[in-house]
C-alpha positions as CSV (number, residue, x, y, z in Angstrom):
1,X,216.5,-78.1,-62.5
2,X,215.1,-81.4,-63.0
3,X,212.2,-80.4,-61.6
4,X,209.8,-78.5,-62.4
5,X,206.2,-77.1,-61.9
6,X,205.3,-77.7,-66.2
7,X,207.5,-79.2,-68.9
8,X,207.0,-78.4,-72.7
9,X,208.2,-80.2,-75.5
10,X,209.4,-79.2,-78.6
11,X,210.9,-75.5,-79.0
12,X,208.7,-74.3,-80.8
13,X,206.4,-70.7,-81.3
14,X,203.1,-72.6,-79.6
15,X,206.0,-74.1,-76.2
16,X,208.2,-70.7,-77.1
17,X,204.3,-68.4,-76.5
18,X,203.1,-71.2,-73.5
19,X,206.3,-70.6,-71.3
20,X,206.9,-67.7,-71.9
21,X,203.3,-67.3,-70.6
22,X,204.3,-69.3,-67.4
23,X,207.9,-67.6,-67.2
24,X,205.5,-64.4,-66.7
25,X,203.3,-65.7,-63.2
26,X,206.7,-66.8,-62.1
27,X,206.4,-71.2,-62.8
28,X,209.6,-73.3,-63.2
29,X,209.2,-74.6,-66.9
30,X,211.6,-76.6,-68.7
31,X,211.3,-77.1,-72.5
32,X,212.5,-80.2,-74.2
33,X,213.8,-80.1,-77.7
34,X,214.8,-83.3,-80.4
35,X,217.2,-79.9,-82.4
36,X,220.4,-78.0,-81.1
37,X,219.1,-74.6,-79.8
38,X,220.3,-72.8,-83.7
39,X,216.4,-74.3,-84.2
40,X,214.6,-72.2,-81.3
41,X,211.7,-71.2,-82.8
42,X,210.8,-74.7,-84.8
43,X,208.8,-74.3,-88.6
44,X,207.5,-70.8,-87.6
45,X,211.1,-69.3,-88.4
46,X,210.4,-70.5,-91.7
47,X,207.1,-69.4,-92.8
48,X,206.4,-66.7,-94.0
49,X,204.5,-64.9,-90.8
50,X,200.9,-64.5,-91.4
51,X,198.7,-64.4,-89.3
52,X,194.4,-63.9,-88.7
53,X,193.3,-60.7,-87.4
54,X,190.2,-59.3,-87.7
55,X,189.2,-54.6,-88.4
56,X,192.1,-54.2,-87.8
57,X,193.9,-50.3,-88.2
58,X,195.8,-52.4,-90.8
59,X,192.5,-53.6,-93.1
60,X,191.1,-50.3,-92.3
61,X,193.7,-48.5,-93.8
62,X,193.1,-50.6,-96.7
63,X,189.4,-49.6,-97.4
64,X,188.8,-53.0,-95.6
65,X,185.5,-53.9,-93.8
66,X,185.8,-56.6,-91.3
67,X,184.1,-58.1,-88.6
68,X,184.1,-60.7,-86.2
69,X,180.5,-62.1,-88.3
70,X,182.0,-61.7,-91.4
71,X,184.3,-63.8,-90.5
72,X,182.9,-66.6,-88.4
73,X,180.3,-66.8,-91.2
74,X,183.3,-67.0,-93.5
75,X,185.5,-69.5,-90.9
76,X,182.4,-72.4,-89.6
77,X,181.4,-72.4,-94.3
78,X,184.8,-72.7,-94.7
79,X,185.3,-76.0,-91.7
80,X,182.1,-77.3,-92.5
81,X,182.3,-79.2,-89.0
82,X,179.6,-82.7,-89.3
83,X,181.2,-84.7,-86.4
84,X,180.8,-85.3,-83.0
85,X,183.4,-84.9,-82.2
86,X,183.6,-81.1,-83.2
87,X,182.0,-80.1,-80.5
88,X,185.8,-78.9,-79.2
89,X,186.4,-77.8,-81.7
90,X,183.4,-75.2,-82.9
91,X,184.4,-74.2,-79.1
92,X,187.8,-72.4,-80.6
93,X,186.9,-71.2,-83.5
94,X,184.4,-69.0,-81.9
95,X,187.1,-68.3,-79.3
96,X,189.9,-67.9,-82.0
97,X,187.4,-65.5,-83.7
98,X,187.2,-63.6,-80.6
99,X,190.2,-63.4,-79.9
100,X,192.1,-61.7,-83.5
101,X,189.1,-60.0,-83.3
102,X,189.7,-57.7,-80.1
103,X,192.6,-58.4,-77.7
104,X,195.0,-59.8,-80.0
105,X,196.9,-57.4,-82.8
106,X,196.9,-55.0,-79.3
107,X,198.6,-56.9,-77.3
108,X,201.8,-58.9,-80.2
109,X,201.9,-55.1,-80.8
110,X,202.6,-53.9,-77.6
111,X,205.1,-56.7,-76.8
112,X,206.7,-55.6,-80.9
113,X,205.7,-57.1,-83.2
114,X,204.0,-55.0,-86.8
115,X,202.5,-55.5,-89.6
116,X,203.0,-55.3,-93.3
117,X,200.9,-52.3,-94.5
118,X,198.8,-54.4,-97.1
119,X,197.0,-57.3,-96.4
120,X,196.9,-60.4,-98.3
121,X,193.8,-62.0,-99.7
122,X,194.8,-65.6,-99.4
123,X,192.2,-69.0,-99.6
124,X,189.4,-66.2,-101.3
125,X,187.2,-69.0,-102.1
126,X,185.5,-68.8,-105.4
127,X,182.0,-71.0,-104.8
128,X,179.6,-69.7,-103.0
129,X,178.7,-66.9,-100.1
130,X,178.3,-69.8,-97.2
131,X,181.2,-72.1,-98.7
132,X,184.8,-72.5,-98.2
133,X,187.1,-68.6,-98.8
134,X,187.9,-65.2,-96.5
135,X,185.3,-62.5,-97.5
136,X,187.6,-59.9,-97.1
137,X,191.7,-60.5,-97.0
138,X,193.0,-61.0,-93.5
139,X,196.3,-62.0,-93.9
140,X,198.4,-59.9,-92.0
141,X,202.2,-60.3,-93.0
142,X,204.4,-59.9,-89.9
143,X,207.3,-57.5,-91.0
144,X,210.2,-59.6,-90.2
145,X,208.1,-62.7,-91.8
146,X,209.3,-65.9,-89.5
147,X,212.2,-64.9,-86.9
148,X,209.7,-61.4,-86.1
149,X,206.7,-63.8,-85.5
150,X,209.0,-65.7,-83.2
151,X,211.4,-62.5,-82.1
152,X,209.3,-61.7,-79.4
153,X,208.7,-65.0,-78.1
154,X,212.2,-66.2,-77.8
155,X,213.4,-63.5,-76.4
156,X,210.8,-63.0,-73.7
157,X,212.2,-66.8,-72.7
158,X,215.8,-66.0,-72.6
159,X,214.6,-63.4,-70.3
160,X,212.8,-65.9,-68.0
161,X,216.1,-69.1,-68.6
162,X,218.2,-65.9,-67.7
163,X,216.3,-65.4,-64.7
164,X,216.4,-68.5,-64.0
165,X,212.5,-69.9,-64.7
166,X,213.9,-71.4,-68.0
167,X,216.1,-74.2,-67.8
168,X,215.9,-75.4,-72.1
169,X,217.1,-78.5,-72.5
170,X,217.9,-79.3,-76.4
171,X,218.9,-82.6,-78.4
172,X,216.3,-84.4,-75.4
173,X,214.7,-86.9,-77.5
174,X,210.9,-87.3,-75.5
175,X,210.5,-91.3,-75.8
176,X,207.5,-91.3,-73.2
177,X,205.7,-89.5,-70.4
178,X,205.2,-90.9,-67.2
179,X,201.5,-90.8,-66.1
180,X,200.6,-91.6,-62.6
181,X,197.0,-93.1,-61.9
182,X,195.6,-91.5,-64.4
183,X,197.8,-88.1,-64.1
184,X,201.3,-86.8,-65.5
185,X,204.2,-86.8,-63.3
186,X,207.3,-86.2,-66.4
187,X,208.8,-86.8,-68.8
188,X,211.4,-89.9,-69.4
189,X,213.7,-89.8,-72.7
190,X,216.8,-89.8,-75.0
191,X,219.3,-87.6,-74.6
192,X,220.9,-87.3,-78.9
193,X,224.2,-86.5,-79.2
194,X,225.2,-82.9,-80.6
195,X,224.9,-81.7,-83.8
196,X,226.5,-78.9,-85.7
197,X,223.6,-79.3,-88.6
198,X,222.1,-75.6,-89.9
199,X,219.3,-74.5,-89.2
200,X,216.6,-76.9,-90.5
201,X,218.6,-80.0,-92.1
202,X,218.4,-83.0,-90.6
203,X,219.9,-84.0,-88.0
204,X,221.5,-87.2,-86.1
205,X,219.5,-89.7,-83.7
206,X,222.6,-91.1,-82.4
207,X,221.8,-92.1,-78.6
208,X,224.6,-91.1,-76.1
209,X,222.5,-91.5,-72.2
210,X,219.3,-91.3,-71.6
211,X,217.4,-89.0,-69.1
212,X,214.4,-88.6,-66.5
213,X,212.3,-84.9,-65.9
214,X,209.1,-84.8,-63.3
215,X,206.8,-81.9,-63.0
216,X,203.2,-82.1,-62.4
217,X,202.6,-80.7,-66.4
218,X,203.4,-81.4,-69.1
219,X,202.6,-79.7,-72.7
220,X,203.2,-80.9,-75.8
221,X,203.8,-79.1,-78.5
222,X,205.7,-80.8,-80.7
223,X,204.3,-80.0,-84.6
224,X,202.2,-82.0,-86.8
225,X,203.0,-85.0,-89.5
226,X,204.6,-82.9,-92.8
227,X,208.0,-84.3,-92.8
228,X,207.2,-87.8,-91.5
229,X,205.6,-88.8,-95.3
230,X,204.8,-92.2,-94.4
231,X,202.9,-91.2,-91.6
232,X,200.7,-88.6,-94.4
233,X,200.4,-91.3,-96.6
234,X,198.7,-93.6,-92.7
235,X,196.2,-90.7,-92.2
236,X,195.3,-89.1,-96.3
237,X,191.5,-89.0,-96.8
238,X,191.5,-91.2,-99.8
239,X,187.4,-91.1,-100.2
240,X,187.2,-86.8,-100.4
241,X,190.2,-86.0,-101.6
242,X,191.4,-89.1,-104.0
243,X,194.7,-91.4,-104.0
244,X,197.1,-89.9,-101.8
245,X,200.6,-88.6,-104.5
246,X,203.4,-91.2,-104.9
247,X,205.8,-87.9,-105.3
248,X,204.9,-85.5,-102.9
249,X,207.4,-82.8,-101.6
250,X,208.0,-81.8,-97.8
251,X,207.0,-77.9,-97.0
252,X,208.6,-78.5,-93.4
253,X,211.6,-80.3,-91.8
254,X,212.3,-83.6,-91.5
255,X,212.5,-82.7,-87.8
256,X,207.8,-82.7,-87.9
257,X,207.7,-86.0,-87.4
258,X,205.4,-86.9,-85.3
259,X,206.5,-88.3,-83.0
260,X,205.0,-87.5,-79.7
261,X,201.1,-87.8,-81.4
262,X,201.4,-91.9,-80.4
263,X,203.4,-91.2,-77.4
264,X,200.4,-88.3,-76.0
265,X,198.2,-91.2,-77.1
266,X,199.6,-94.1,-74.8
267,X,199.6,-91.6,-71.7
268,X,196.5,-90.4,-72.3
269,X,195.6,-89.0,-74.7
270,X,192.8,-88.5,-77.4
271,X,193.5,-87.9,-81.4
272,X,190.4,-86.9,-83.8
273,X,190.4,-85.8,-86.8
274,X,193.3,-87.5,-88.1
275,X,192.0,-86.8,-91.6
276,X,191.6,-84.1,-91.6
277,X,195.0,-82.3,-93.8
278,X,196.5,-79.3,-95.7
279,X,198.6,-79.4,-98.1
280,X,199.4,-76.5,-101.4
281,X,199.2,-77.9,-104.6
282,X,201.8,-75.3,-105.9
283,X,205.1,-76.5,-104.4
284,X,208.2,-75.9,-106.8
285,X,211.3,-77.6,-105.7
286,X,213.6,-75.9,-103.8
287,X,217.0,-76.0,-105.7
288,X,219.1,-74.2,-103.0
289,X,217.1,-77.7,-100.2
290,X,217.7,-76.8,-96.5
291,X,216.1,-80.5,-96.0
292,X,215.0,-83.9,-97.2
293,X,213.0,-83.3,-100.3
294,X,213.5,-79.4,-99.4
295,X,209.9,-77.4,-101.6
296,X,208.6,-73.9,-101.3
297,X,205.0,-73.2,-102.2
298,X,204.5,-70.3,-105.1
299,X,201.3,-68.0,-102.9
300,X,199.6,-67.0,-106.2
301,X,198.2,-64.1,-107.5
302,X,194.7,-65.2,-109.4
303,X,196.0,-64.7,-113.5
304,X,198.5,-67.5,-114.2
305,X,196.0,-70.0,-115.9
306,X,196.5,-74.3,-114.2
307,X,196.3,-76.6,-116.5
308,X,196.1,-80.2,-115.5
309,X,199.0,-83.0,-116.4
310,X,197.6,-83.6,-119.6
311,X,196.5,-79.8,-120.3
312,X,193.5,-79.3,-119.6
313,X,192.3,-76.4,-118.5
314,X,191.1,-76.7,-114.4
315,X,187.4,-75.5,-114.5
316,X,186.8,-73.0,-111.2
317,X,187.5,-72.7,-108.8
318,X,189.6,-74.6,-109.0
319,X,191.1,-71.1,-109.4
320,X,194.7,-69.8,-108.4
321,X,195.3,-69.0,-104.2
322,X,191.3,-69.8,-104.5
323,X,190.8,-73.3,-102.6
324,X,193.5,-75.2,-102.1
325,X,191.4,-78.0,-101.4
326,X,188.8,-78.0,-104.0
327,X,192.0,-77.9,-106.4
328,X,194.2,-80.7,-105.1
329,X,191.0,-82.5,-105.3
330,X,190.2,-82.5,-109.6
331,X,194.4,-82.8,-109.9
332,X,194.4,-86.2,-108.0
333,X,191.5,-87.1,-110.1
334,X,193.2,-87.1,-113.0
335,X,195.1,-89.3,-112.5
336,X,198.3,-87.8,-112.0
337,X,200.1,-85.7,-108.7
338,X,201.1,-82.7,-110.2
339,X,199.8,-80.2,-112.4
340,X,201.5,-76.9,-114.5
341,X,200.8,-73.1,-115.1
342,X,201.7,-71.0,-117.5
343,X,202.0,-67.9,-117.3
344,X,203.8,-64.6,-118.8
345,X,206.8,-62.8,-116.9
346,X,204.1,-60.1,-116.4
347,X,202.6,-61.6,-113.9
348,X,205.3,-63.6,-112.4
349,X,206.6,-60.4,-111.8
350,X,203.3,-59.2,-110.4
351,X,201.5,-62.3,-108.5
352,X,204.5,-64.5,-107.7
353,X,205.5,-64.7,-103.9
354,X,207.2,-67.8,-102.5
355,X,206.3,-68.9,-99.0
356,X,209.0,-69.2,-96.2
357,X,211.7,-66.1,-94.5
358,X,214.2,-67.4,-96.1
359,X,212.5,-66.8,-99.4
360,X,212.1,-63.5,-99.3
361,X,214.9,-61.3,-97.5
362,X,214.0,-57.6,-98.9
363,X,211.3,-58.1,-96.0
364,X,212.1,-60.9,-93.4
365,X,215.7,-58.4,-93.0
366,X,212.2,-55.6,-92.1
367,X,214.4,-53.1,-94.6
368,X,212.2,-50.8,-96.5
369,X,215.0,-49.8,-98.6
370,X,215.3,-53.5,-100.3
371,X,211.7,-54.4,-100.2
372,X,211.2,-51.2,-102.4
373,X,214.5,-51.9,-104.5
374,X,213.1,-56.0,-105.2
375,X,209.2,-55.1,-105.2
376,X,208.6,-51.6,-106.9
377,X,212.0,-50.2,-108.6
378,X,213.0,-54.0,-110.4
379,X,211.8,-52.9,-114.0
380,X,210.4,-56.5,-116.1
381,X,212.7,-59.0,-112.9
382,X,210.4,-60.5,-110.6
383,X,212.5,-60.7,-107.3
384,X,215.6,-62.3,-106.8
385,X,214.6,-65.1,-105.3
386,X,211.7,-65.8,-107.5
387,X,214.3,-65.5,-110.6
388,X,216.9,-67.6,-109.2
389,X,213.9,-70.0,-109.3
390,X,213.1,-69.1,-113.1
391,X,216.9,-69.6,-113.9
392,X,217.7,-72.8,-112.4
393,X,214.8,-74.5,-110.6
394,X,213.5,-77.8,-112.2
395,X,210.3,-77.2,-112.5
396,X,210.2,-74.0,-114.7
397,X,210.2,-73.3,-118.7
398,X,210.8,-70.5,-120.4
399,X,209.8,-70.0,-124.2
400,X,209.5,-67.5,-126.4
401,X,206.8,-69.8,-128.3
402,X,204.5,-72.5,-127.1
403,X,205.8,-74.9,-129.5
404,X,209.3,-74.5,-127.1
405,X,207.1,-74.3,-124.1
406,X,205.3,-77.3,-124.3
407,X,208.7,-79.4,-125.4
408,X,209.8,-78.0,-122.9
409,X,207.0,-79.5,-120.5
410,X,207.1,-81.9,-121.6
411,X,210.2,-83.0,-121.0
412,X,210.0,-82.4,-117.4
413,X,206.9,-83.8,-117.5
414,X,207.3,-87.2,-119.1
415,X,206.0,-88.4,-122.4
416,X,204.1,-86.3,-124.7
417,X,200.9,-85.0,-122.6
418,X,200.5,-81.3,-123.9
419,X,199.7,-81.1,-127.2
420,X,200.7,-77.6,-128.6
421,X,197.9,-77.0,-130.8
422,X,195.8,-77.8,-128.2
423,X,197.7,-75.4,-125.4
424,X,197.9,-72.9,-128.3
425,X,193.7,-72.6,-128.0
426,X,193.4,-72.4,-124.7
427,X,195.3,-69.7,-124.5
428,X,194.2,-68.7,-127.2
429,X,190.0,-68.6,-126.2
430,X,191.5,-66.6,-122.6
431,X,193.2,-63.6,-124.8
432,X,190.1,-62.6,-126.6
433,X,188.7,-61.6,-123.6
434,X,191.4,-58.8,-122.1
435,X,190.0,-56.8,-125.2
436,X,187.2,-55.5,-123.4
437,X,186.8,-55.1,-120.0
438,X,183.5,-57.2,-119.6
439,X,184.0,-60.5,-119.8
440,X,182.7,-64.3,-119.3
441,X,185.7,-66.5,-118.4
442,X,185.0,-66.6,-114.6
443,X,189.0,-67.1,-114.0
444,X,188.9,-63.1,-115.8
445,X,185.9,-62.0,-114.2
446,X,187.6,-63.2,-111.1
447,X,190.6,-61.4,-111.4
448,X,189.1,-57.9,-112.7
449,X,187.4,-58.1,-109.0
450,X,191.1,-58.2,-107.3
451,X,191.9,-55.7,-108.8
452,X,189.4,-53.8,-107.3
453,X,190.5,-53.9,-103.7
454,X,193.5,-51.7,-103.9
455,X,195.8,-53.8,-102.1
456,X,196.2,-56.5,-105.3
457,X,196.2,-53.6,-107.4
458,X,199.2,-52.5,-105.9
459,X,200.8,-55.4,-105.9
460,X,199.4,-58.4,-105.8
461,X,197.4,-58.6,-109.5
462,X,199.2,-58.0,-113.0
463,X,196.9,-55.7,-115.4
464,X,194.8,-57.6,-118.1
465,X,196.7,-58.1,-121.0
466,X,197.2,-61.5,-123.6
467,X,199.8,-64.5,-122.9
468,X,200.3,-64.4,-126.8
469,X,202.0,-61.2,-127.0
470,X,204.8,-61.2,-127.1
471,X,205.6,-58.0,-125.2
472,X,204.2,-59.6,-122.4
473,X,206.4,-62.5,-123.2
474,X,208.4,-64.6,-122.0
475,X,205.8,-67.1,-122.0
476,X,206.4,-69.6,-118.4
477,X,204.8,-72.8,-117.2
478,X,205.4,-74.4,-113.3
479,X,205.6,-77.3,-113.0
480,X,203.6,-77.7,-109.6
481,X,203.9,-80.9,-107.2
482,X,201.5,-81.5,-104.5
483,X,203.7,-80.2,-100.7
484,X,203.3,-81.1,-97.8
485,X,202.6,-78.8,-95.1
486,X,199.8,-79.2,-92.3
487,X,197.7,-81.5,-90.1
488,X,194.3,-80.7,-89.2
489,X,194.0,-82.3,-86.4
490,X,195.0,-83.5,-83.8
491,X,194.8,-83.9,-79.7
492,X,191.6,-83.0,-78.6
493,X,191.8,-80.0,-76.5
494,X,189.4,-77.5,-73.8
495,X,189.9,-74.5,-73.4
496,X,192.7,-74.3,-71.6
497,X,194.4,-76.2,-73.4
498,X,193.4,-79.7,-71.3
499,X,194.2,-83.4,-73.8
500,X,190.7,-84.9,-73.1
501,X,190.4,-88.3,-72.9
502,X,188.8,-91.1,-75.2
503,X,186.2,-91.0,-72.1
504,X,185.5,-87.4,-72.7
505,X,187.0,-86.3,-69.3
506,X,190.1,-83.8,-69.3
507,X,194.1,-86.1,-68.1
508,X,195.8,-85.1,-65.7
509,X,198.6,-82.9,-65.6
510,X,198.2,-82.7,-70.1
511,X,198.4,-80.5,-72.3
512,X,198.8,-79.6,-76.2
513,X,198.7,-76.1,-78.1
514,X,199.7,-75.6,-82.0
515,X,199.7,-78.6,-85.0
516,X,199.6,-81.4,-81.9
517,X,196.6,-80.3,-81.0
518,X,195.4,-79.4,-84.7
519,X,195.2,-75.9,-83.2
520,X,192.8,-76.1,-80.7
521,X,190.5,-78.3,-80.0
522,X,191.9,-81.1,-82.5
523,X,191.2,-79.8,-84.9
524,X,189.9,-76.1,-85.2
525,X,189.1,-75.6,-89.0
526,X,187.4,-77.8,-89.5
527,X,188.4,-78.9,-93.3
528,X,188.9,-76.0,-95.0
529,X,191.8,-73.4,-92.7
530,X,191.6,-69.8,-93.8
531,X,195.2,-69.2,-94.1
532,X,197.4,-67.0,-91.6
533,X,195.3,-69.5,-88.5
534,X,198.8,-72.1,-88.8
535,X,200.3,-69.5,-86.5
536,X,197.6,-68.1,-85.2
537,X,196.4,-70.5,-84.0
538,X,199.8,-71.5,-82.7
539,X,200.5,-68.4,-80.3
540,X,196.2,-68.2,-79.3
541,X,196.5,-71.9,-78.1
542,X,199.9,-71.9,-76.1
543,X,198.9,-68.3,-75.2
544,X,195.6,-70.7,-73.9
545,X,198.3,-73.2,-72.6
546,X,200.3,-70.5,-70.5
547,X,197.6,-69.3,-68.5
548,X,195.3,-72.2,-68.2
549,X,194.7,-72.6,-63.7
550,X,195.1,-76.2,-64.1
551,X,198.8,-75.5,-63.7
552,X,198.9,-74.4,-60.7
């Protein structure tokens, strides 16, 4: 099948969603991807599987009162839209809120998706009510994590493949979107040599031939730029975030390379908000890497003490899990590109979660017995994955006293930036706030507030305790790196996922969905993301593309 109704570039989540919807309509679809079939599902496979949904049964069972109005207020306060080109992103944000508050869960549930019963509270903000952050927990963890997210869409696409409606072309790297008279007519590019690399590993780019495929519609679902440090630095907003970090680690595989962005622009598409991006501040080097510079994000609870490279405690709202971009700015202001968590064994046991499907085999396996063993019946131990990082990770220091901890931090950080006496004084001041239920320490107030939510009290927030009490030890320090992750800007699209050119008009036959489209419109997050909105945006924009009546 060299001729089809639509060609989809990329077999990640948004591409699979679009293809499944088109297949349901009886359309003939060719999916091209530069990676092998074993990479089907793309970056989403490696995710924790969180989805931003509103007023769900899971929320209500946990005592959470949510609404579309509250979620929209949170979104707009976080997005801080301030540009003329934000017109379509604003519309996408409103549309996603409507989707997340109505048929999103019902549609996914009917398909076979299920969720962990405890709803997570991510990006809590910590500023004003009209600013950044989630007012309530909205992070719905998919049962099965990333593989669970893609499972049903893979199933639907494979069924359509068997029926002859979908044709996968792996190891096909698109070099051009072919246009005639301003309209899409197909794609052409390079056939790459076979590669037996394990999923996520870097593959070869050896050319063994070329190809040309025809279709009146081309849907670009190729992802962002997080695996391409050069592109990240090229668009880094120095004026807003400070200088780009000299050292970064990669939260996504190397195939997330941004190639299709420029190719789409050459075909008539238009990138907006390219300077808006989302990188995490809590990255650690993977002791068992899969892709180059492989980093893992720590999803922290609220109790770890956060220090800059020189051992100065950050000022709220630079608290764990509250404001990613705000904290990134504070870190880069110091002149260093890393920071430190200091915590105890009790904190790491209760509050450390590692992002990624492979770091949560109990949740990924969908085995309740493993979840209970790893997270409830493990005594003082954290999950096996977290304990492995504590033992083998090069960014971790474990000690029974402050002096030894400081020496270890200086050894890892290089130099003598951490003064043990200064570190002790700051921790002692914090510990002095533990003896009563009141506090003037903003972080302690946040911890008490978190424990008012029974989900946090049960699984994500340790009971307040003194860090310097040996009974709560050992002490742990973790060096935190900037971890690349998401492109918030992207190809401008209307609500049918049709690309919009620089002239403000739709480009006939061209579509974009997922991260390459800023997850919708060219940047529906604005300046800040509320978590669960990356996968959610891939699903929503991919669905809109697949259901678009512009694809006849």
